[in-house]
C-alpha positions as CSV (number, residue, x, y, z in Angstrom):
1,M,156.3,159.8,211.1
2,T,157.4,157.5,208.2
3,L,159.2,154.5,209.3
4,W,159.7,152.4,206.1
5,H,159.3,153.0,202.4
6,P,159.2,150.4,199.7
7,H,162.2,150.6,197.4
8,P,161.1,152.2,194.1
9,D,162.7,149.3,192.1
10,D,160.7,146.8,194.1
11,I,157.2,148.2,193.5
12,P,156.7,147.2,189.9
13,N,157.5,143.6,190.8
14,T,154.8,143.4,193.5
15,R,151.7,141.5,192.6
16,L,149.6,144.4,193.7
17,A,151.3,146.8,191.1
18,Q,150.7,144.2,188.3
19,F,147.1,143.8,189.4
20,Q,146.6,147.5,189.6
21,A,147.9,147.9,186.0
22,E,145.5,145.1,184.7
23,L,142.5,146.6,186.5
24,G,143.4,150.0,185.1
25,R,143.5,148.5,181.6
26,R,140.1,146.9,182.0
27,R,138.6,150.1,183.4
28,G,140.3,152.3,180.8
29,K,142.1,154.4,183.3
30,G,145.2,154.9,185.3
31,Y,145.7,155.2,189.1
32,D,147.9,157.8,190.6
33,S,147.5,156.5,194.1
34,Y,146.4,153.6,196.2
35,A,143.5,155.6,197.4
36,E,142.2,156.0,193.7
37,L,142.6,152.2,193.2
38,H,140.8,151.4,196.4
39,A,138.0,153.8,195.5
40,D,137.6,152.0,192.1
41,T,137.4,148.6,193.7
42,V,134.5,149.8,195.8
43,A,132.8,151.6,193.0
44,D,133.0,148.7,190.6
45,P,133.1,145.5,192.7
46,V,132.1,143.2,190.0
47,T,135.1,144.0,187.8
48,F,137.4,144.0,190.8
49,W,136.3,140.6,192.3
50,R,136.2,139.0,188.8
51,L,139.8,140.0,188.3
52,V,140.8,138.6,191.7
53,W,139.3,135.3,190.6
54,E,141.2,135.3,187.3
55,S,144.5,136.7,188.6
56,F,144.8,133.9,191.1
57,D,143.5,131.2,188.8
58,V,140.7,130.0,191.0
59,I,139.9,126.4,190.2
60,G,136.2,126.1,189.6
61,E,133.4,127.4,187.4
62,E,133.0,131.1,187.8
63,G,129.4,131.3,186.5
64,H,127.6,134.1,184.7
65,D,127.0,136.6,187.5
66,A,129.6,138.0,190.0
67,L,127.1,139.8,192.2
68,I,123.3,139.9,192.4
69,N,121.1,141.9,194.9
70,A,124.0,144.3,195.4
71,D,121.9,146.8,197.1
72,Q,120.9,144.5,199.9
73,M,123.1,144.2,203.0
74,P,122.7,141.5,204.1
75,G,121.1,139.7,201.1
76,A,123.7,140.2,198.4
77,Q,124.9,137.1,196.6
78,W,128.3,136.7,195.2
79,F,129.0,134.3,192.2
80,P,125.6,132.6,192.6
81,Q,126.2,130.1,189.8
82,A,129.8,129.3,190.8
83,R,131.0,125.9,191.8
84,L,134.3,125.3,193.5
85,N,136.1,123.3,196.2
86,F,138.3,125.1,198.8
87,A,140.7,122.3,199.4
88,E,141.2,121.8,195.7
89,N,142.5,125.4,195.5
90,L,144.8,125.0,198.5
91,L,146.2,121.7,197.1
92,R,146.8,122.9,193.5
93,Y,150.5,122.2,194.0
94,T,151.7,118.6,194.3
95,D,155.5,119.1,193.8
96,D,158.5,118.5,196.2
97,R,158.6,122.0,197.5
98,P,158.0,122.3,201.3
99,A,154.4,122.9,202.1
100,I,154.7,122.8,205.9
101,K,157.6,123.1,208.3
102,F,156.7,122.4,211.9
103,R,158.3,122.9,215.2
104,A,157.1,122.3,218.7
105,E,158.4,123.8,222.0
106,T,159.4,120.2,222.8
107,G,161.9,120.3,219.9
108,Q,160.0,118.1,217.5
109,E,160.3,119.1,213.9
110,R,158.7,117.9,210.7
111,T,158.6,118.9,207.1
112,L,155.9,118.0,204.5
113,T,156.3,118.6,200.8
114,Y,153.3,119.5,198.7
115,A,153.3,116.0,197.3
116,E,153.4,114.5,200.8
117,L,150.7,116.8,202.0
118,Y,148.5,115.8,199.1
119,N,149.0,112.1,199.9
120,E,148.3,112.6,203.6
121,V,145.0,114.4,202.8
122,A,144.1,111.8,200.2
123,R,144.2,109.1,202.9
124,V,142.2,111.1,205.5
125,A,139.6,112.1,202.9
126,H,139.2,108.4,201.9
127,A,138.7,107.4,205.5
128,L,136.1,110.2,206.0
129,R,134.3,109.2,202.9
130,Q,134.3,105.6,204.0
131,H,132.7,106.7,207.2
132,G,129.9,108.3,205.2
133,I,130.9,112.0,205.5
134,Q,128.8,114.1,203.1
135,P,128.7,117.7,202.0
136,G,127.4,119.8,204.9
137,D,128.4,117.4,207.6
138,R,130.5,118.9,210.4
139,V,134.0,117.7,211.2
140,A,135.7,119.2,214.1
141,G,139.2,119.5,215.6
142,F,140.2,119.7,219.3
143,L,143.8,120.1,218.2
144,P,147.1,121.9,218.7
145,N,148.7,123.8,215.8
146,L,150.0,120.6,214.0
147,P,150.3,119.5,210.4
148,E,147.6,117.0,211.2
149,T,145.3,119.9,211.9
150,I,145.8,121.3,208.4
151,I,145.5,117.8,206.9
152,A,142.2,117.1,208.7
153,M,140.8,120.4,207.6
154,L,141.7,119.9,204.0
155,A,140.4,116.4,204.0
156,A,137.0,117.4,205.4
157,T,136.6,120.3,203.1
158,S,137.6,118.3,200.1
159,L,134.4,116.3,200.7
160,G,132.3,119.5,201.3
161,A,132.2,119.0,205.0
162,T,132.3,122.0,207.2
163,W,135.3,122.4,209.5
164,S,135.2,123.8,213.0
165,S,138.0,123.8,215.6
166,C,138.9,124.6,219.2
167,S,142.4,124.6,220.6
168,P,143.2,122.1,223.4
169,D,143.6,124.9,226.0
170,F,139.8,125.2,226.0
171,G,138.1,123.7,229.1
172,T,135.4,121.0,228.5
173,A,132.5,123.4,228.9
174,G,134.1,125.8,226.4
175,V,134.4,123.1,223.8
176,V,130.9,121.9,224.3
177,D,129.5,125.4,224.2
178,R,131.0,125.7,220.7
179,L,131.0,122.3,219.1
180,G,127.8,121.2,220.8
181,Q,125.9,123.8,218.8
182,V,127.1,122.5,215.4
183,E,127.0,118.8,216.2
184,P,130.1,117.3,214.4
185,R,130.1,113.7,213.3
186,I,133.9,113.2,213.6
187,L,136.3,114.8,216.2
188,F,140.0,114.9,215.7
189,C,142.1,115.3,218.9
190,V,145.5,114.5,220.4
191,D,146.1,112.6,223.7
192,S,148.0,115.5,225.2
193,Y,149.9,118.7,224.4
194,A,152.8,120.7,225.8
195,Y,152.8,124.4,226.8
196,G,155.4,126.2,228.8
197,G,157.3,123.1,229.6
198,K,154.3,121.3,231.1
199,T,152.3,118.4,229.5
200,H,148.5,118.6,229.6
201,D,146.2,115.7,229.2
202,C,143.4,115.9,226.5
203,L,141.7,112.5,226.5
204,A,139.9,112.9,229.9
205,R,138.3,116.1,228.5
206,V,137.5,114.3,225.2
207,E,135.7,111.6,227.2
208,E,133.5,114.3,228.8
209,I,133.1,116.1,225.4
210,I,131.7,113.1,223.6
211,K,129.2,112.4,226.5
212,A,127.9,115.9,226.1
213,I,127.8,115.9,222.2
214,P,126.0,112.7,221.1
215,S,126.5,113.6,217.4
216,I,130.1,112.6,217.6
217,E,130.4,109.1,216.0
218,K,134.1,108.7,216.0
219,V,137.2,110.3,217.7
220,V,140.5,110.2,215.8
221,V,143.6,110.6,218.0
222,A,146.4,112.2,216.1
223,P,150.1,111.6,217.0
224,Y,151.9,114.5,218.8
225,L,153.8,113.9,222.0
226,Q,153.6,110.1,221.5
227,P,154.3,108.6,218.1
228,E,151.7,106.0,218.7
229,P,149.1,107.6,221.0
230,G,146.6,105.6,223.0
231,T,142.9,106.1,222.9
232,G,142.2,106.0,226.6
233,R,138.8,104.7,227.7
234,I,137.0,106.2,224.8
235,D,135.0,103.5,223.0
236,K,134.5,105.6,219.9
237,A,138.2,106.4,219.6
238,V,140.7,105.2,217.0
239,T,144.3,106.2,216.3
240,W,145.2,108.4,213.3
241,Q,147.3,105.5,212.0
242,A,144.4,103.1,212.1
243,F,142.0,105.5,210.7
244,T,144.2,106.3,207.7
245,D,145.3,102.8,207.0
246,N,144.4,102.8,203.3
247,D,146.2,103.1,199.9
248,A,144.3,106.2,198.6
249,T,146.5,108.4,196.4
250,T,143.9,110.7,194.8
251,I,141.3,113.1,196.1
252,E,137.8,113.2,194.7
253,Y,136.9,116.9,195.2
254,R,133.2,117.9,195.6
255,R,132.6,121.2,193.9
256,L,129.8,123.0,195.6
257,P,128.2,126.5,195.5
258,F,130.2,129.7,196.3
259,D,128.4,130.1,199.7
260,H,128.6,126.5,200.7
261,P,129.6,126.5,204.5
262,L,133.4,126.0,204.9
263,Y,134.2,127.1,208.4
264,I,132.3,127.7,211.6
265,L,134.1,130.1,213.8
266,Y,133.1,131.4,217.2
267,S,132.7,134.7,218.9
268,S,134.6,135.1,222.2
269,G,131.5,134.1,224.2
270,T,132.4,136.2,227.2
271,T,128.9,137.7,227.2
272,G,126.9,134.5,226.6
273,V,127.0,131.4,224.5
274,P,129.3,131.9,221.5
275,K,127.8,132.9,218.2
276,C,128.6,130.3,215.5
277,I,129.8,132.4,212.6
278,T,129.5,130.4,209.3
279,H,131.8,131.4,206.5
280,G,131.4,130.3,202.8
281,A,134.1,128.6,200.8
282,G,134.2,131.0,197.9
283,G,134.1,134.2,199.9
284,T,136.8,133.0,202.3
285,L,139.0,131.8,199.4
286,L,138.7,135.1,197.4
287,Q,139.3,137.4,200.4
288,H,142.3,135.4,201.5
289,L,143.8,135.3,198.0
290,K,143.4,139.1,197.8
291,E,144.9,139.7,201.3
292,L,147.7,137.2,201.1
293,G,148.5,137.9,197.4
294,L,148.0,141.6,197.0
295,H,148.3,143.1,200.4
296,T,151.0,140.7,201.8
297,D,152.8,140.0,198.5
298,L,153.0,136.3,199.3
299,T,154.7,134.1,196.6
300,R,155.8,130.6,196.3
301,D,159.2,131.6,197.5
302,D,157.9,132.9,200.9
303,R,157.8,131.1,204.3
304,L,154.8,132.3,206.2
305,F,154.6,132.1,209.9
306,Y,151.8,133.2,212.2
307,F,151.8,132.6,215.9
308,T,148.3,131.3,216.4
309,T,146.2,128.5,217.7
310,C,143.6,126.6,215.7
311,G,140.9,128.4,217.8
312,W,141.8,131.8,216.2
313,M,140.8,132.9,212.8
314,M,144.4,133.7,212.0
315,W,145.0,130.0,211.7
316,N,142.3,129.8,208.9
317,W,143.9,132.9,207.3
318,M,147.4,131.4,207.5
319,A,146.3,128.1,206.0
320,S,145.1,129.8,202.8
321,G,148.7,130.5,202.1
322,L,148.8,127.1,200.6
323,A,146.8,128.4,197.7
324,L,149.7,130.6,196.8
325,G,152.2,127.7,197.0
326,C,154.3,129.2,199.9
327,T,155.7,127.3,202.9
328,L,153.6,127.4,206.0
329,V,155.7,127.5,209.2
330,L,153.8,126.1,212.2
331,F,154.8,126.5,215.9
332,E,153.1,124.7,218.7
333,G,153.7,125.7,222.3
334,S,154.6,128.8,224.3
335,P,156.3,131.7,222.4
336,F,158.3,132.3,225.5
337,H,159.6,128.8,226.2
338,P,162.3,128.2,227.0
339,G,162.9,132.0,226.7
340,P,161.5,135.0,224.8
341,E,163.7,134.3,221.9
342,A,161.9,131.0,220.9
343,L,160.0,132.4,217.9
344,W,163.0,134.4,216.7
345,D,165.1,131.3,216.8
346,L,162.3,129.7,214.6
347,A,162.4,132.6,212.2
348,D,166.2,132.2,211.7
349,D,166.2,128.4,211.5
350,F,163.3,128.2,209.1
351,D,164.2,131.5,207.2
352,V,160.7,133.0,207.7
353,T,160.0,135.9,205.2
354,V,156.6,136.9,206.6
355,F,156.3,136.8,210.5
356,G,152.9,137.2,212.1
357,T,152.1,137.6,215.7
358,G,149.9,139.4,218.2
359,A,150.5,143.0,219.3
360,K,150.7,141.8,222.9
361,A,153.7,139.6,222.0
362,I,155.5,142.5,220.5
363,S,154.9,144.5,223.8
364,A,156.0,141.5,225.9
365,W,159.2,141.2,223.8
366,E,160.0,144.9,224.4
367,K,159.3,144.6,228.1
368,A,161.6,141.5,228.3
369,G,164.4,143.5,226.6
370,T,164.4,141.1,223.6
371,T,166.6,142.5,220.8
372,P,166.5,140.1,217.7
373,R,168.3,142.7,215.7
374,E,171.4,142.0,217.8
375,T,171.0,138.3,218.3
376,H,169.5,136.9,215.2
377,K,170.1,137.2,211.4
378,L,166.5,137.5,210.1
379,T,168.1,137.7,206.7
380,N,165.1,137.3,204.4
381,L,162.5,138.7,206.7
382,K,160.5,141.1,204.6
383,A,157.2,141.7,206.6
384,I,156.0,141.6,210.2
385,L,152.3,141.3,210.7
386,S,150.6,142.3,213.9
387,T,146.9,141.8,215.1
388,G,144.7,140.7,217.9
389,S,144.8,144.1,219.7
390,V,145.9,147.6,219.0
391,L,149.8,147.9,218.3
392,A,150.7,151.2,219.9
393,P,153.1,153.6,218.2
394,E,155.8,152.6,220.7
395,G,155.4,149.0,219.4
396,F,156.3,150.3,215.9
397,D,159.4,152.0,217.4
398,Y,160.4,148.8,219.0
399,V,160.2,146.7,215.8
400,Y,162.3,149.2,213.8
401,R,164.8,149.8,216.6
402,D,165.3,146.3,218.0
403,I,164.0,143.7,215.5
404,K,164.7,144.9,211.9
405,E,165.1,148.3,210.4
406,D,164.3,147.2,206.8
407,V,161.0,145.4,207.2
408,R,157.4,146.2,206.3
409,L,155.4,146.3,209.6
410,S,151.7,145.8,208.7
411,S,149.3,146.1,211.6
412,I,146.1,144.4,210.4
413,S,142.5,144.5,211.7
414,G,139.3,142.6,210.9
415,G,138.2,139.6,212.8
416,T,136.4,136.4,213.3
417,D,133.2,138.0,212.0
418,I,134.7,138.4,208.5
419,V,137.5,135.8,208.7
420,S,139.7,138.6,207.1
421,C,140.6,142.3,207.4
422,F,139.0,145.7,206.8
423,A,142.5,147.4,207.1
424,L,145.9,145.8,206.6
425,G,149.3,146.1,204.9
426,C,150.4,147.2,201.4
427,P,153.8,146.5,199.8
428,T,153.6,149.6,197.7
429,L,152.9,152.1,200.5
430,P,155.1,153.5,203.3
431,V,154.6,152.6,206.9
432,H,153.5,155.4,209.2
433,R,154.1,155.2,212.9
434,G,151.0,153.9,214.7
435,E,148.9,153.3,211.6
436,L,147.5,150.4,209.7
437,Q,148.8,151.0,206.2
438,C,145.5,151.0,204.1
439,L,141.9,150.0,203.8
440,G,141.4,146.6,202.2
441,L,140.7,146.6,198.5
442,G,137.0,146.1,197.8
443,M,136.1,147.0,201.4
444,D,133.8,150.1,201.5
445,V,135.0,151.2,204.9
446,K,133.4,154.3,206.5
447,I,133.8,155.9,210.0
448,R,130.4,157.0,211.4
449,D,129.3,158.8,214.5
450,E,126.7,157.5,217.0
451,N,124.0,159.1,214.8
452,G,125.2,157.3,211.6
453,K,126.8,160.5,210.0
454,I,129.8,159.6,207.9
455,L,132.9,161.3,209.5
456,G,135.9,162.8,207.7
457,N,139.6,161.9,208.0
458,N,141.0,162.1,211.6
459,E,137.5,161.9,213.2
460,I,137.0,159.0,215.5
461,G,133.8,156.9,215.4
462,E,132.4,153.4,214.6
463,L,134.1,151.4,211.9
464,C,131.5,150.4,209.3
465,C,131.3,148.9,205.8
466,D,128.7,150.3,203.5
467,T,128.5,147.8,200.7
468,P,128.6,144.0,200.5
469,F,131.9,142.0,200.4
470,P,132.4,138.3,199.7
471,S,133.6,137.2,203.1
472,M,130.5,138.4,205.0
473,P,129.2,135.3,207.0
474,V,126.7,133.3,205.1
475,K,124.8,132.8,208.3
476,F,125.0,132.0,212.0
477,W,124.5,128.4,212.7
478,N,121.1,127.7,214.3
479,D,119.7,131.1,213.3
480,P,117.1,130.2,210.8
481,D,115.5,133.7,210.4
482,N,118.9,135.5,210.5
483,S,117.7,137.5,213.5
484,K,120.9,137.0,215.5
485,Y,123.0,137.7,212.4
486,K,121.2,141.0,211.7
487,A,121.3,142.0,215.3
488,A,125.0,141.5,215.5
489,Y,126.0,143.7,212.6
490,F,123.1,145.7,211.2
491,E,121.1,146.8,214.2
492,T,123.2,149.9,214.9
493,F,122.9,151.3,211.4
494,P,120.4,149.4,209.2
495,G,121.8,148.5,205.8
496,T,125.4,149.1,207.0
497,W,127.9,146.7,208.6
498,A,128.9,148.0,212.1
499,H,132.0,146.1,213.1
500,G,132.2,147.2,216.7
501,D,135.6,148.9,216.6
502,F,136.4,152.5,217.5
503,A,138.6,153.9,214.8
504,K,139.5,156.8,212.4
505,I,140.8,157.1,208.9
506,T,144.1,159.1,208.7
507,P,145.1,161.7,206.2
508,H,147.4,159.0,204.7
509,Q,144.2,156.9,204.1
510,G,145.5,154.5,206.7
511,M,143.7,153.7,209.9
512,I,144.1,153.9,213.7
513,I,142.1,151.6,215.9
514,Y,141.1,152.7,219.4
515,G,139.7,149.6,220.8
516,R,136.3,147.9,220.7
517,S,133.4,150.4,220.7
518,D,131.4,148.3,223.2
519,A,134.3,148.8,225.6
520,T,134.6,152.5,224.8
521,L,134.8,154.7,227.9
522,N,132.3,157.6,228.3
523,P,133.2,159.9,231.1
524,G,131.2,163.1,231.0
525,G,129.6,161.9,227.8
526,V,132.9,162.0,225.9
527,R,133.9,158.8,224.1
528,I,137.4,157.5,224.7
529,G,139.1,154.5,223.2
530,T,140.9,152.3,225.8
531,A,143.9,151.9,223.5
532,E,144.8,155.5,224.0
533,I,145.2,154.8,227.7
534,Y,147.0,151.5,227.3
535,R,149.5,153.2,225.1
536,Q,150.6,155.6,227.8
537,V,150.4,153.3,230.8
538,E,152.4,150.6,229.2
539,K,155.2,153.0,228.4
540,L,156.2,152.9,232.1
541,P,158.8,150.2,232.8
542,E,157.1,148.9,236.0
543,V,153.8,148.1,234.1
544,L,153.7,144.9,232.1
545,E,150.2,145.2,231.0
546,S,146.9,146.8,231.9
547,I,143.1,146.8,231.4
548,C,140.7,149.8,231.7
549,V,137.0,149.9,232.0
550,G,134.3,152.4,232.7
551,Q,132.4,152.1,236.1
552,D,128.9,153.7,236.6
553,W,129.5,156.2,239.3
554,E,127.3,159.1,240.7
555,D,125.2,159.6,237.6
556,D,128.3,159.5,235.4
557,V,131.1,157.1,234.4
558,R,134.5,157.0,236.0
559,V,137.6,155.4,234.5
560,V,139.1,152.5,236.4
561,L,142.5,151.1,235.5
562,F,143.9,147.8,236.5
563,V,147.7,147.2,236.2
564,R,149.9,144.1,236.3
565,L,153.3,145.1,237.5
566,R,156.8,143.4,237.2
567,D,157.4,140.7,239.8
568,N,157.9,141.9,243.3
569,L,156.7,145.5,242.7
570,V,153.8,147.0,244.6
571,L,151.6,149.8,243.4
572,D,152.1,152.8,245.7
573,D,151.0,156.4,245.6
574,E,154.2,157.5,243.8
575,L,153.5,155.1,240.9
576,R,149.9,156.0,240.8
577,D,150.8,159.6,240.5
578,R,153.3,158.9,237.7
579,I,150.7,156.9,235.8
580,R,148.2,159.7,236.1
581,K,150.7,162.3,235.1
582,T,151.8,160.3,232.1
583,I,148.3,159.8,230.9
584,R,147.3,163.5,231.5
585,A,150.4,164.8,229.7
586,N,149.8,162.8,226.6
587,T,146.0,162.6,226.3
588,T,143.4,164.7,228.0
589,P,142.3,165.1,231.7
590,R,139.2,162.9,230.9
591,H,141.5,159.9,230.1
592,V,143.0,160.0,233.6
593,P,141.7,157.1,235.7
594,A,139.8,157.9,238.9
595,V,140.9,154.6,240.4
596,I,144.1,152.6,239.8
597,V,144.3,149.0,241.2
598,Q,147.1,146.4,241.1
599,V,146.1,142.9,240.0
600,A,148.2,139.7,239.7
601,D,146.9,138.8,236.2
602,I,144.8,140.2,233.4
603,P,141.8,138.0,232.3
604,R,141.9,137.1,228.5
605,T,140.2,135.0,226.1
606,V,141.7,131.7,224.8
607,S,142.9,133.6,221.7
608,G,144.8,136.1,224.0
609,K,142.5,139.1,223.9
610,I,142.0,140.9,227.1
611,T,138.3,140.9,228.3
612,E,137.2,144.4,229.1
613,L,133.5,143.6,229.0
614,A,133.9,140.7,231.5
615,V,135.8,142.9,233.9
616,R,133.3,145.7,233.5
617,D,130.5,143.2,234.4
618,V,132.4,141.9,237.4
619,I,133.0,145.3,239.0
620,H,129.3,146.1,238.5
621,G,128.3,142.9,240.2
622,R,126.9,141.4,237.1
623,E,127.3,137.8,236.2
624,V,129.8,136.9,233.6
625,K,127.8,134.4,231.6
626,N,130.6,132.2,230.0
627,L,133.8,131.9,232.1
628,E,134.7,128.9,229.9
629,A,135.6,131.5,227.2
630,L,138.5,132.6,229.3
631,A,142.0,131.2,229.3
632,N,142.5,132.2,232.9
633,P,139.1,132.6,234.6
634,E,140.7,132.6,238.0
635,A,142.2,136.1,237.1
636,L,138.7,137.5,236.6
637,E,137.5,136.3,239.9
638,R,140.1,138.4,241.7
639,F,138.6,141.6,240.4
640,S,135.5,141.4,242.4
641,G,135.7,143.7,245.4
642,L,139.1,145.2,244.5
643,I,137.7,148.7,243.7
644,E,136.0,149.0,247.1
645,L,139.3,148.2,248.8
646,E,141.2,150.8,246.8
647,T,138.6,153.6,246.9
């Protein structure tokens, strides 16, 4: 079912249409469809990525070669002679247009123009330089989603330092598990933050963090809840105001190689110590320019919002919008405080044009009966982006029924591993119910079965990428022989990136994701994606959310479903029966859970993703190696023994 079409008069004005025409001119051919365009960007990646560089006026020296060792994966090198600086490209504008608009759940608001942003970054960069920060040093943030977080990142990367961050809802051990591996010299933090109407102290945890990470030489405490925050009992701490007390007005950018480490991001860590995924400056920049400029159609006139923390890759993705001169809209706090309309108020008040969120939030708004279409104007909202988990077809229905009829809903999917997307939106294509609109340009995506055979359209298997792309990690930190890196992505199918998602390509050349392949259910030897079950269960008004795992049982695997119900409801035989009938009627008998159990909460990572693997370990009596990766570890503890009680 088609839910949205681009207006024919709008298509020629999109940046994608103009890019397509130029690529066709260079290739001496025309394109009758997006699928043809995509195929050409994969067949001739050098011409494609050179045009991305030129079309977005990347600041830096491009060099002679665009790609060498193209037949090696991993091992290919993009733009090996190039020299650039990431921050220089994000701070290309220094005018009086708004660069950042910020609101906190506490009511605080702030606006920074591009000129003001540049000046703020100049002072922080000068202070870091005075401290002796050099290219390759690590600078870290333990910060909420504040303007200061963006400023600190830009200042660090302007010097060639590598930025890494954790949001303040991480526990001490979670921060140490991550930042302790990369040994930052400087740590930026706040004294406290607010969430859901409650204030949470940070400095007590920072005191523990610096004891555990001896590489930290200085802690900079940024203002948030207090205009002049204290530094507690931390000897190494200095306030933001004191640290930036200088008259610097210019930034001395260090241009470095294309693969110079820009960001260190972290895997969820629910199965062990998090992997330190290191991304290069050039690959991140080119990929984000492509995705924001071509796939999202972001311009200087747009106001880009994404509900994220600085511990999730969507923060890094959103920040790159500065390179296109748009206005970033930042929100810090709970999206449901003081009520479920909080982010829609923000969208109206700041005239958001591109609104990004997680699929779980869309489901929660629907369950709460939120109808922004009736209560808000959303006058210039042109696109809604969804990621983090699978957006069910019913979520698409809700957006067009209750949020806005004339909006491009782009479900997008990629991840921390590539700091970008394999499949995402497209301003020149229709939106089909339940589908990601298209494969990313330049991404040689294939679906393979467990034996490595490439599958056709509508066949479900492993999401893979067969040829190199610029935003592949340059390495894992502390992995000198690349053994962990190769094992993570290339062990399943040598020479092919196996992403770990269970998916299919549709006849429209869009994509449907069925969940993580390592969480795929396998009753009777038939592979089932968990998203197929969640879609049916969460249709029921009694069910707020669910989590489904496979349990080893009598030489087979049985499906076990846990449900969180609305307040004051109790799971009884009648509701169990309706759940099973709903699943059976809309899927197959193999999808029907053998056991259904009520739980008070669903365990999730700090970035909001439910933790199927951790639940599976618990019900099998296996140790969950890193509870600090969870936002609510107490929820996981309650799963132990529940199945025996219900069986």
